[in-house]
C-alpha positions, 0 to 999 in steps of 0.5 A: 032611724036613718042609715045616713046614705047619700041620695041617689046611691041606695041600691034596692034589696037590703033592708035591716029592721025597716031601714034600707041599706046603701050597698055602695062600697060593700063586698056583698049584701051580707056585709052591708047588712052586717054593718047596718046591724052593728050601727043600729046596735051601737045607737041603741047602746048610746055609743053613737046617735042618728046623725053620726058621720062615718068616722064617728060610727067607726069609733062607735063600732070599735067600742061596741065590739070591745064591750060585747065581743070576747077575743081570746088570745091564741095559746102556745099549743095552738100556735105550735099546731099552726106552725107544724101545719104550715112549715112551707110558710116559714121556710126562708131562702127557698129558690126556684129557677123557672121559665114560663109562656104567657098567653096575655088576656086582652080585650081583642081575644076571647078568653075561651079561645085563648085558654084553648090555645094555651091548653093545646100548647101545654099538652104539646110541651108535656110530650116535648118539653125540649121545645119550651124555649123555642115556643116561648120565643115565638108565642109568649106575650111576656118580655121574658119570651125573647130569652126563652121564657127565662124568669131566673131565680124566684123566691116566695113573694117575688110573684103574684100569689097564684103563680107562687102557689104553682111554683112552690107546689111540691118538689116537681121539676119540668113542665107544670101539668096545668095552666096557671091563671093570673091577672095577666093571663094564662101561663105555662110554667116549667121549673128547671132547678130548686134550692132548698131553704131554711126552716125558721124556728118557731120562736122566731115567728111566734108573734107573727103566727099569733097575729095571723091566728088573732085575726082569724079568731076576731073574724070568727067572733064577730061573725058569731056576734052578728049572727046572734044580732041577726037572729032577732032582727028583721032583715030582707035581701041578705042572709046573715044566719046562713053558712056564709054568715056576715060575709065580713 
């Protein structure tokens, strides 16, 4: 049985039932091994053949999962529990007025040294928050620095997820007590004002919750199915039966 890998791209280490697996394009050895295991199962059931290309294999895997994996729909009680546990996710119109100081990560500055500098300034601002605008103008690598780090009003979805989590993490005002790490670098954050939002009723987000839960249910069901296949397969270089499962 051939795995259809392009010559020269196969990375050593992962073998499924005697087939060396090309890991290029997969997030982990487990994900590559899981895909190969499913591919082999689809071929065994006659849903694809050895010469099938990537598109044909994709269709075959969809048919395989439809045939052999059950995806139960999340019930009304399950949707309600999710809603009540994530009320902040369904609050519309919540605003935060904030400032920040950005220490941008660049190739010319060692990250540990940059972080240490940011930590020292954070400690200073926790003692003297009134200096925030002054230090933002002098040290921030963000264009907002010329305005004392002022970011104006921010709503959910306006910033990268890591920054948003810190912004909306509770009801605090003033300097956030820890650095915020994003793809841009290290941020010192201060919240000046908050405006409460409006909780969207459950019935208005029911379909959205069902879709979110459905994705989780599907992922869990597929991982259990892959583990079952892996239990009777010979796999080297990837652990599909461990706590991290298929890594899908």
